[in-house]
C-alpha positions in Angstrom: -39.2 -11.9 -41.4 -39.9 -8.4 -39.9 -40.0 -5.2 -41.9 -36.8 -4.0 -40.2 -34.8 -7.0 -41.2 -36.2 -6.9 -44.7 -35.0 -3.3 -45.0 -31.6 -4.2 -43.7 -31.9 -2.3 -40.5 -30.2 -4.0 -37.6 -32.1 -4.5 -34.3 -31.5 -1.7 -31.7 -29.8 -4.1 -29.3 -27.1 -4.8 -31.9 -26.1 -1.3 -32.6 -22.5 -0.5 -31.9 -23.1 3.3 -31.4 -25.7 2.8 -28.6 -25.1 5.2 -25.7 -25.4 2.4 -23.3 -22.4 0.6 -24.6 -20.1 3.3 -23.3 -21.5 3.3 -19.8 -20.7 -0.3 -18.9 -16.9 0.1 -18.6 -17.4 3.2 -16.4 -19.7 1.2 -14.0 -17.4 -1.8 -13.8 -14.1 0.3 -13.4 -15.7 2.6 -10.8 -16.9 -0.4 -8.8 -13.4 -1.9 -8.8 -11.9 1.5 -7.9 -14.2 1.8 -5.0 -13.1 -1.4 -3.4 -9.4 -0.9 -4.1 -9.5 2.7 -2.8 -11.4 1.5 0.3 -8.8 -1.2 1.0 -5.8 1.2 0.7 -7.5 4.0 2.7 -8.2 1.6 5.5 -4.6 0.3 5.4 -3.3 3.9 5.5 -5.5 4.8 8.5 -4.3 1.6 10.3 -0.7 2.6 9.6 -1.0 6.0 11.2 -2.9 4.7 14.2 -6.4 6.1 13.7 -8.8 4.0 15.9 -11.7 2.1 14.2 -14.8 4.2 14.8 -17.9 5.0 12.9 -16.4 8.4 11.8 -13.4 6.5 10.4 -15.8 4.2 8.5 -17.6 7.2 7.0 -14.3 8.8 6.0 -13.2 5.7 4.2 -16.6 5.4 2.5 -16.7 9.0 1.4 -13.1 9.0 0.1 -13.6 5.7 -1.7 -16.8 7.1 -3.2 -15.0 10.2 -4.5 -12.4 8.0 -6.1 -15.0 5.8 -7.7 -16.9 8.9 -9.1 -13.7 10.3 -10.4 -12.8 7.0 -12.2 -16.3 6.8 -13.6 -16.1 10.3 -14.9 -12.7 9.8 -16.5 -13.8 6.6 -18.2 -17.0 8.2 -19.5 -15.1 11.2 -20.7 -12.5 9.1 -22.5 -15.4 7.0 -24.1 -16.9 10.3 -25.3 -20.4 9.9 -23.8 
C-alpha cells in the first residue's frame, strides 16, 4: 500500500475537481458542432447557387471553425474552467 492511499489521499486521476474533466465536453461538442455547421453551410451555399470552388471550401471551413470555437468557448464558460 502506498503512502497516499494509507493517508486517505485519492490518486490524482480520480479527482473530480481536475481541470481536465471540464475540457472534454468542450472538445466533443465543438467537434460535433464543426461537422454539423459544415453540413448546413454547404447546404445553404448549394441552395443559393454558389459554385463549388476552393474559395467556397475555405469559406465553409472558416465559418464552421468559428462555430466550433464558439461552442467550445460557451461549454468551457458554462463548466467554469
